[in-house]
C-alpha positions as CSV (number, residue, x, y, z in Angstrom):
1,X,0.0,0.0,0.0
2,X,2.9,2.4,0.8
3,X,4.5,1.7,-2.6
4,X,1.2,2.3,-4.5
5,X,-0.5,4.8,-2.2
6,X,-1.8,7.0,-5.0
7,X,-3.4,4.1,-6.7
8,X,-5.1,2.8,-3.6
9,X,-6.2,6.2,-2.4
10,X,-7.8,6.7,-5.8
11,X,-9.7,3.4,-5.4
12,X,-10.7,4.2,-1.8
13,X,-12.0,7.6,-2.9
14,X,-14.0,6.2,-5.8
15,X,-15.5,3.4,-3.6
16,X,-16.5,5.9,-0.9
17,X,-18.2,8.3,-3.3
18,X,-20.0,5.6,-5.3
19,X,-21.2,3.8,-2.2
20,X,-22.4,7.0,-0.5
21,X,-24.2,8.3,-3.6
22,X,-25.9,4.9,-4.1
23,X,-26.9,4.5,-0.4
24,X,-28.3,8.1,-0.4
25,X,-30.3,7.6,-3.5
26,X,-31.6,4.2,-2.6
27,X,-32.7,5.5,0.9
28,X,-34.7,8.4,-0.6
29,X,-36.3,6.3,-3.4
30,X,-36.8,3.3,-1.1
31,X,-38.5,5.2,1.7
32,X,-40.7,7.1,-0.8
33,X,-41.8,3.9,-2.5
34,X,-42.5,2.2,0.8
35,X,-44.7,5.1,1.9
36,X,-46.4,5.2,-1.4
37,X,-47.3,1.5,-1.4
38,X,-48.6,1.8,2.2
39,X,-51.1,4.4,1.1
40,X,-51.8,2.7,-2.3
41,X,-52.7,-1.0,-1.9
42,X,-53.2,-1.5,-5.6
43,X,-49.7,-0.2,-6.3
44,X,-48.3,-2.5,-3.6
45,X,-49.5,-5.6,-5.6
46,X,-47.3,-4.5,-8.5
47,X,-44.3,-2.8,-6.9
48,X,-43.3,-5.5,-4.3
49,X,-43.3,-8.5,-6.8
50,X,-41.3,-6.4,-9.3
51,X,-38.7,-5.5,-6.6
52,X,-38.6,-9.2,-5.5
53,X,-38.0,-10.3,-9.0
54,X,-35.1,-7.8,-9.6
55,X,-33.5,-9.0,-6.4
56,X,-33.3,-12.6,-7.7
57,X,-31.2,-11.6,-10.7
58,X,-27.5,-12.2,-10.0
59,X,-25.8,-8.9,-9.5
60,X,-23.0,-9.5,-12.0
61,X,-25.6,-10.4,-14.6
62,X,-27.5,-7.1,-13.9
63,X,-24.4,-5.1,-14.6
64,X,-24.2,-6.8,-18.0
65,X,-27.9,-6.6,-18.8
66,X,-27.9,-2.8,-18.4
67,X,-25.0,-2.1,-20.7
68,X,-27.1,-1.9,-23.9
69,X,-29.4,0.6,-22.1
70,X,-27.2,2.9,-20.1
71,X,-23.6,1.9,-21.2
72,X,-20.8,1.3,-18.7
73,X,-19.4,3.3,-15.9
74,X,-21.0,5.2,-13.0
75,X,-24.5,5.4,-14.3
76,X,-24.7,1.7,-14.8
77,X,-23.2,1.0,-11.4
78,X,-25.6,3.4,-9.6
79,X,-28.7,2.0,-11.3
80,X,-27.7,-1.6,-10.3
81,X,-26.9,-0.7,-6.7
82,X,-30.2,1.2,-6.4
83,X,-32.2,-1.7,-7.8
84,X,-30.6,-4.1,-5.4
85,X,-30.9,-1.9,-2.4
86,X,-34.6,-1.2,-2.8
87,X,-36.0,-4.5,-1.5
88,X,-35.0,-4.2,2.2
89,X,-35.8,-0.4,2.3
90,X,-39.1,-0.6,0.6
91,X,-40.3,-3.7,2.5
92,X,-39.2,-2.4,5.9
93,X,-40.7,1.0,5.3
94,X,-44.0,-0.5,4.4
95,X,-43.8,-3.0,7.4
96,X,-42.9,-0.2,9.8
97,X,-45.9,1.9,8.8
98,X,-48.2,-1.1,8.7
99,X,-47.1,-2.1,12.3
100,X,-48.0,1.3,13.8
101,X,-50.8,0.6,16.4
102,X,-54.1,1.5,14.9
103,X,-55.4,2.8,18.2
104,X,-52.7,5.5,18.2
105,X,-53.7,6.6,14.8
106,X,-57.4,6.7,15.7
107,X,-56.7,8.6,18.9
108,X,-54.7,11.2,17.0
109,X,-57.4,11.5,14.3
110,X,-60.0,11.8,17.1
111,X,-58.2,14.7,18.6
112,X,-58.4,16.5,15.3
113,X,-54.9,15.8,13.8
114,X,-54.6,16.4,10.1
115,X,-53.3,13.5,7.8
116,X,-50.0,15.3,7.6
117,X,-49.7,15.6,11.4
118,X,-50.6,11.9,11.7
119,X,-47.8,11.0,9.3
120,X,-45.1,13.2,10.9
121,X,-46.0,12.7,14.5
122,X,-47.2,9.1,14.5
123,X,-46.4,7.0,11.5
124,X,-42.9,8.2,10.6
125,X,-41.3,8.3,14.1
126,X,-42.7,4.9,15.0
127,X,-41.7,3.3,11.8
128,X,-38.1,4.7,11.9
129,X,-36.5,1.8,13.9
130,X,-37.7,-0.7,11.3
131,X,-36.5,1.6,8.4
132,X,-33.1,2.0,10.0
133,X,-32.5,-1.7,10.5
134,X,-33.1,-2.1,6.8
135,X,-30.8,0.8,6.0
136,X,-28.0,-0.9,8.0
137,X,-28.4,-4.1,5.8
138,X,-28.6,-2.0,2.6
139,X,-25.5,0.0,3.5
140,X,-23.4,-3.1,4.0
141,X,-24.8,-4.8,0.9
142,X,-24.3,-1.7,-1.4
143,X,-20.7,-1.2,-0.2
144,X,-20.0,-4.8,-0.9
145,X,-21.7,-4.8,-4.3
146,X,-19.8,-1.7,-5.3
147,X,-16.8,-4.0,-5.6
148,X,-18.3,-5.5,-8.7
149,X,-18.7,-2.1,-10.3
150,X,-15.1,-2.2,-11.4
151,X,-16.1,-4.8,-14.0
152,X,-17.9,-2.1,-16.0
153,X,-15.3,0.6,-15.5
154,X,-16.9,2.4,-12.6
155,X,-13.8,2.2,-10.4
156,X,-13.6,1.4,-6.7
157,X,-11.7,-1.2,-4.6
158,X,-13.1,-4.0,-6.7
159,X,-10.5,-2.9,-9.3
160,X,-7.7,-4.0,-7.1
161,X,-9.4,-7.4,-6.5
162,X,-9.9,-8.1,-10.2
163,X,-6.4,-6.8,-11.1
164,X,-5.0,-9.1,-8.5
165,X,-6.9,-12.1,-9.9
166,X,-5.8,-11.3,-13.4
167,X,-2.1,-10.7,-12.6
168,X,-1.7,-13.4,-10.0
169,X,-1.1,-10.8,-7.3
170,X,-2.5,-11.9,-3.9
171,X,-1.5,-8.7,-2.2
172,X,-3.8,-6.7,-4.4
173,X,-6.7,-9.1,-3.7
174,X,-6.1,-8.8,0.1
175,X,-5.9,-5.0,0.1
176,X,-9.0,-4.6,-2.1
177,X,-11.0,-7.2,0.0
178,X,-10.0,-5.7,3.3
179,X,-10.7,-2.2,2.1
180,X,-14.3,-3.1,1.2
181,X,-14.7,-5.0,4.5
182,X,-13.5,-1.9,6.5
183,X,-15.8,0.4,4.5
184,X,-18.8,-2.0,5.2
185,X,-18.1,-2.1,8.9
186,X,-17.7,1.7,9.2
187,X,-20.9,2.2,7.2
188,X,-22.8,-0.2,9.5
189,X,-21.5,1.6,12.5
190,X,-22.4,5.0,11.1
191,X,-26.0,4.1,10.4
192,X,-26.0,2.4,13.8
193,X,-25.5,5.7,15.5
194,X,-28.9,6.9,14.3
195,X,-30.5,3.6,15.4
196,X,-28.8,3.5,18.8
197,X,-31.1,4.5,21.6
198,X,-33.7,5.7,19.1
199,X,-31.5,8.8,18.4
200,X,-33.2,9.8,15.2
201,X,-36.6,9.5,16.8
202,X,-35.4,11.7,19.6
203,X,-34.0,14.3,17.1
204,X,-37.3,14.4,15.2
205,X,-39.4,14.8,18.4
206,X,-36.8,17.2,19.9
207,X,-36.0,14.9,22.8
208,X,-32.3,14.3,22.1
209,X,-29.7,15.2,24.8
210,X,-26.8,17.5,24.1
211,X,-24.4,14.6,24.4
212,X,-26.4,12.7,21.7
213,X,-26.4,15.7,19.4
214,X,-22.7,16.1,20.0
215,X,-21.9,12.5,19.1
216,X,-24.1,12.6,16.0
217,X,-22.5,15.9,14.9
218,X,-19.0,14.4,15.2
219,X,-20.0,11.3,13.1
220,X,-21.6,13.5,10.4
221,X,-18.6,15.8,10.4
222,X,-16.2,12.9,9.9
223,X,-18.3,11.5,7.0
224,X,-18.6,15.0,5.3
225,X,-14.8,15.4,5.7
226,X,-14.0,12.1,4.1
227,X,-16.4,12.8,1.2
228,X,-14.8,16.2,0.8
229,X,-11.3,14.8,0.7
230,X,-12.3,12.0,-1.7
231,X,-14.2,14.3,-4.0
232,X,-11.4,16.8,-4.4
233,X,-8.6,14.2,-4.5
234,X,-10.3,12.7,-7.6
235,X,-10.6,16.3,-8.8
236,X,-13.6,15.8,-11.1
237,X,-13.6,19.5,-11.9
238,X,-10.1,19.1,-13.2
239,X,-8.7,22.5,-12.4
240,X,-5.8,22.0,-14.8
241,X,-8.3,21.7,-17.7
242,X,-6.2,19.1,-19.4
243,X,-7.8,17.3,-22.3
244,X,-8.5,13.7,-21.6
245,X,-8.2,10.6,-23.7
246,X,-9.6,7.2,-22.4
247,X,-7.7,4.0,-22.9
248,X,-9.5,0.7,-22.1
249,X,-8.3,-2.8,-21.6
250,X,-9.7,-6.3,-21.0
251,X,-9.3,-8.5,-17.9
252,X,-5.9,-10.1,-18.6
253,X,-2.3,-9.3,-17.6
254,X,-1.4,-8.7,-21.2
255,X,-4.2,-6.2,-21.7
256,X,-3.3,-4.3,-18.5
257,X,0.3,-4.1,-19.8
258,X,-0.7,-3.0,-23.3
259,X,-3.1,-0.4,-22.0
260,X,-0.4,1.0,-19.7
261,X,2.2,1.0,-22.5
262,X,-0.2,3.1,-24.6
263,X,-1.1,5.4,-21.7
264,X,2.6,6.1,-20.8
265,X,3.5,6.6,-24.5
266,X,0.8,9.3,-24.7
267,X,1.6,10.9,-21.3
268,X,5.4,11.0,-21.9
269,X,5.1,12.8,-25.3
270,X,2.0,15.0,-25.1
271,X,0.1,17.2,-22.6
272,X,-3.0,14.9,-22.7
273,X,-4.3,13.3,-19.6
274,X,-4.9,9.6,-19.9
275,X,-8.0,8.1,-18.3
276,X,-7.3,4.4,-17.6
277,X,-10.3,2.2,-17.8
278,X,-8.6,-1.1,-17.4
279,X,-10.0,-4.6,-16.6
280,X,-13.4,-4.2,-18.2
281,X,-15.4,-7.4,-17.7
282,X,-16.7,-9.1,-20.7
283,X,-13.8,-8.0,-22.8
284,X,-14.7,-7.2,-26.4
285,X,-18.4,-7.8,-25.7
286,X,-18.5,-4.7,-23.5
287,X,-15.6,-2.6,-24.8
288,X,-16.6,-2.6,-28.4
289,X,-20.1,-1.1,-27.7
290,X,-18.5,1.4,-25.4
291,X,-16.1,2.5,-28.2
292,X,-19.1,3.1,-30.5
293,X,-20.8,5.1,-27.8
294,X,-17.7,7.2,-27.2
295,X,-17.1,6.0,-23.6
296,X,-13.7,4.7,-24.6
297,X,-11.3,6.1,-27.2
298,X,-8.9,3.2,-27.8
299,X,-7.9,-0.3,-26.8
300,X,-5.9,-3.3,-28.0
301,X,-7.9,-5.8,-30.0
302,X,-6.9,-9.1,-31.7
303,X,-7.5,-9.7,-35.4
304,X,-9.2,-13.1,-34.9
305,X,-11.6,-11.7,-32.3
306,X,-12.4,-8.7,-34.5
307,X,-13.0,-10.8,-37.6
308,X,-15.0,-13.6,-36.1
309,X,-16.7,-12.1,-33.0
310,X,-17.2,-8.4,-33.9
311,X,-17.6,-8.5,-37.7
312,X,-19.1,-12.1,-37.5
313,X,-17.3,-13.0,-40.7
314,X,-16.5,-16.7,-41.5
315,X,-13.0,-18.2,-41.8
316,X,-12.1,-21.7,-42.8
317,X,-9.4,-23.6,-41.0
318,X,-6.0,-22.6,-42.5
319,X,-7.3,-19.4,-44.0
320,X,-5.6,-16.1,-43.0
321,X,-7.3,-12.8,-42.2
322,X,-6.7,-10.0,-44.7
323,X,-5.7,-7.1,-42.4
324,X,-6.4,-4.4,-45.0
325,X,-9.9,-5.8,-45.5
326,X,-10.4,-5.9,-41.7
327,X,-9.3,-2.2,-41.4
328,X,-11.7,-1.2,-44.2
329,X,-14.7,-3.0,-42.7
330,X,-14.0,-1.5,-39.2
331,X,-13.8,2.0,-40.7
332,X,-16.9,1.7,-42.9
333,X,-19.1,-0.1,-40.4
334,X,-18.0,1.3,-37.0
335,X,-15.9,4.5,-37.7
336,X,-13.0,2.8,-35.9
337,X,-9.4,2.7,-37.1
338,X,-6.7,0.0,-36.7
339,X,-3.4,1.7,-36.3
340,X,-1.4,-1.3,-37.5
341,X,-0.2,-4.5,-35.6
342,X,2.1,-4.6,-32.6
343,X,4.0,-7.6,-33.8
344,X,2.9,-10.6,-31.8
345,X,0.3,-13.3,-32.3
346,X,-1.6,-14.3,-29.2
347,X,-3.6,-17.2,-30.7
348,X,-5.4,-19.9,-28.8
349,X,-3.7,-23.2,-28.1
350,X,-4.2,-26.3,-25.8
351,X,-1.8,-27.2,-23.1
352,X,-1.3,-30.0,-20.5
353,X,1.5,-31.1,-18.1
354,X,4.7,-31.8,-20.0
355,X,5.4,-35.2,-18.3
356,X,1.9,-36.4,-19.2
357,X,2.3,-35.3,-22.8
358,X,5.7,-37.1,-23.1
359,X,4.4,-40.2,-21.4
360,X,1.3,-40.5,-23.7
361,X,3.1,-39.1,-26.8
362,X,0.8,-36.1,-27.1
363,X,2.2,-33.4,-29.4
364,X,-0.7,-32.2,-31.6
365,X,-4.4,-31.5,-31.2
366,X,-5.1,-34.7,-33.3
367,X,-3.0,-36.8,-30.8
368,X,-5.1,-35.4,-28.0
369,X,-8.4,-36.0,-29.8
370,X,-7.6,-39.7,-30.0
371,X,-7.2,-40.0,-26.2
372,X,-9.4,-37.1,-25.1
373,X,-12.0,-39.4,-23.4
374,X,-9.4,-39.9,-20.6
375,X,-8.9,-36.2,-19.9
376,X,-10.9,-33.4,-18.2
377,X,-10.9,-30.1,-20.1
378,X,-11.0,-26.7,-18.5
379,X,-11.5,-23.3,-20.1
380,X,-12.9,-19.8,-19.4
381,X,-16.6,-19.2,-19.9
382,X,-15.9,-17.2,-23.1
383,X,-14.2,-20.1,-24.7
384,X,-17.3,-22.3,-24.6
385,X,-19.5,-19.4,-25.9
386,X,-17.5,-18.0,-28.8
387,X,-18.1,-19.5,-32.3
388,X,-14.4,-19.3,-33.0
389,X,-13.5,-21.4,-29.9
390,X,-14.8,-24.7,-28.6
391,X,-18.0,-24.7,-30.7
392,X,-15.9,-24.8,-33.9
393,X,-12.9,-26.7,-32.5
394,X,-14.9,-29.9,-31.9
395,X,-16.1,-29.8,-35.5
396,X,-12.5,-29.9,-36.6
397,X,-11.1,-32.2,-34.0
398,X,-13.3,-35.0,-32.5
399,X,-12.7,-34.2,-28.9
400,X,-14.7,-36.3,-26.4
401,X,-13.4,-35.1,-23.1
402,X,-14.6,-36.9,-20.0
403,X,-15.6,-33.6,-18.4
404,X,-15.9,-29.9,-19.4
405,X,-15.1,-27.5,-16.6
406,X,-16.0,-23.8,-17.0
407,X,-14.1,-21.2,-14.9
408,X,-12.8,-17.7,-14.8
409,X,-10.1,-17.1,-17.4
410,X,-7.4,-16.5,-14.7
411,X,-8.1,-19.7,-12.8
412,X,-7.2,-22.1,-15.6
413,X,-3.6,-22.5,-14.6
414,X,-4.4,-22.9,-11.0
415,X,-6.9,-25.6,-11.9
416,X,-4.3,-27.6,-13.9
417,X,-1.5,-27.1,-11.4
418,X,-3.8,-28.5,-8.6
419,X,-5.0,-31.4,-10.8
420,X,-8.6,-30.3,-11.0
421,X,-8.4,-30.5,-14.9
422,X,-5.9,-32.2,-17.2
423,X,-6.0,-30.0,-20.3
424,X,-6.7,-26.2,-20.6
425,X,-7.0,-23.7,-23.4
426,X,-4.2,-21.2,-23.4
427,X,-2.8,-18.2,-25.3
428,X,0.6,-18.4,-26.9
429,X,1.8,-15.4,-24.8
430,X,0.7,-16.7,-21.4
431,X,3.5,-16.5,-18.9
432,X,2.2,-19.5,-16.9
433,X,3.0,-21.8,-19.8
434,X,6.6,-21.4,-18.9
435,X,6.2,-21.0,-15.2
436,X,4.2,-24.3,-14.9
437,X,6.3,-26.2,-17.5
438,X,3.3,-27.0,-19.7
439,X,3.4,-28.7,-23.1
440,X,1.9,-26.5,-25.8
441,X,0.2,-28.7,-28.4
442,X,0.4,-28.1,-32.1
443,X,-2.8,-27.0,-34.0
444,X,-2.0,-29.5,-36.8
445,X,-5.2,-28.7,-38.8
446,X,-4.7,-24.9,-38.3
447,X,-8.1,-24.4,-36.8
448,X,-7.3,-21.3,-34.8
449,X,-6.5,-18.2,-37.0
450,X,-3.9,-15.6,-36.1
451,X,-4.9,-13.3,-33.2
452,X,-2.5,-10.5,-33.9
453,X,-2.7,-7.5,-31.6
454,X,-3.3,-4.0,-32.8
455,X,-4.6,-0.7,-31.4
456,X,-8.1,0.2,-32.3
457,X,-9.0,3.9,-32.0
458,X,-12.1,6.0,-32.7
459,X,-11.9,8.1,-36.0
460,X,-12.9,11.2,-34.0
461,X,-9.8,10.9,-31.9
462,X,-7.7,10.3,-35.0
463,X,-8.9,13.6,-36.5
464,X,-8.7,15.5,-33.2
465,X,-5.2,14.2,-32.1
466,X,-3.1,13.3,-35.2
467,X,0.0,13.5,-33.0
468,X,-1.3,10.7,-30.8
469,X,-1.8,8.5,-33.9
470,X,1.8,9.1,-35.0
471,X,3.1,8.3,-31.6
472,X,1.1,5.0,-31.3
473,X,2.2,3.9,-34.7
474,X,5.8,3.8,-33.5
475,X,4.7,0.8,-31.3
476,X,3.8,-1.3,-34.4
477,X,6.1,-4.3,-34.8
478,X,7.9,-3.6,-31.5
479,X,6.5,-6.6,-29.6
480,X,7.3,-10.2,-30.6
481,X,5.3,-13.2,-29.2
482,X,8.3,-14.1,-27.0
483,X,8.8,-10.6,-25.8
484,X,5.1,-10.3,-24.9
485,X,5.3,-13.6,-22.9
486,X,8.3,-12.2,-21.1
487,X,6.5,-9.0,-20.1
488,X,3.6,-11.1,-18.8
489,X,6.1,-13.3,-16.9
490,X,7.6,-10.2,-15.2
491,X,4.1,-9.3,-13.8
492,X,2.6,-12.7,-13.0
493,X,5.7,-14.7,-11.9
494,X,8.2,-12.0,-10.8
495,X,5.4,-9.9,-9.2
496,X,6.5,-6.6,-10.7
497,X,3.8,-4.0,-11.0
498,X,2.1,-3.4,-14.4
499,X,3.2,0.2,-14.4
500,X,6.8,-0.7,-13.7
501,X,7.1,-3.3,-16.4
502,X,5.4,-1.0,-18.9
503,X,7.7,1.9,-18.0
504,X,10.8,-0.3,-18.6
505,X,9.5,-1.4,-22.0
506,X,8.6,2.2,-23.0
507,X,12.0,3.3,-22.0
508,X,13.7,0.6,-24.0
509,X,12.0,1.5,-27.3
510,X,12.7,5.2,-27.2
């Protein structure tokens, strides 16, 4: 944390602001909805089932489902957090009002109280304990769920967790996880000060002691101070008025490195400020639409993914992708430019333990297909879904694995090292191939096309910042497959930071 204090303080600030904003909004919306359905029985029959249904949708799926509607980033994160936080607040608000003794309401009405007086003097004060208990639960839940917001580029401590998972860095995972836990505990304690000894009720009814008011004032002052520091540390008003350019990356070590290399190349040679949106969940599926919407300005893509997944063009085994045609189709269809190719081919392959491969004489995909019924195969979720991956692979090679195991892309190597699977999909630049001494099998029927890496940039940025285009084109051809694997190795095995490894590479190519 001391070595990377700026990075972590940025994440702490983002997490605090997102969580506070989400909890504040869900509290206001939730209480108003709860009161509304209390006074409107017909609305209650619609609102509660809808909220219940939304709560059953897995949170990570909700983030993805909303991308086509609201895009990625803060808006998406806030909407998901509000939807998830509504159920306890709405239910408890309704329950709190519904549990107010009817005789008290009737007595107040009998004494001539107006509906407004009954609400402010009877219903709301007596329902507050029930509402506050729900708010404590909601606060902890929202702070925890904010960790997932990093997957859609909203920032927060979840970014450290996902970066740690993707770069095999346990320290990042620990710091991110503990940070979220501390935030959740402090949030629970803060809301608890309102609930303790019915403090909020006493404030509303003007029965709070000076000591209670003093303690509450201290707590609120601390919160306001933290929010103030976080807000101005992130400097959203950007007093320097620097123009910004946004670089995105997928959820792999390689993508973090390439994104950082691009960012440092721009920062070292221009006055532009680079906004890093690294580790976007869903990869191309989410980044490409965000590029079209203008949320991101550039990222590194692979020719095979672009041709088969984005353009949805066909490619027979053994055929090569015409890069000039790929460039033209991207420009005509999406107004996106490819600036060239960086020099390495990160194509798919299959790998297993070297001693097993030597013992069973397995050197090619065809060799493995003949004996595949004796092996368990593990790959990331994306590999089983993409038409250019497993779906087409088994049409070319008659694999009949005894078991198919789906997992996160960054857990494949851990799974094979622990003997949970026998064969995994891999990329030719993966550092773990060397670290775990795995045998890389030959794609003897040439099913997988080349996945050459290149920078994709919006045409608007090309026209606006021609000097950036010239700079980034100097990276073309500077990274071989072996060199890219070495850079990945420095991060994943030697535990160097992404920023440090990128800085060394950028310094070497000057």
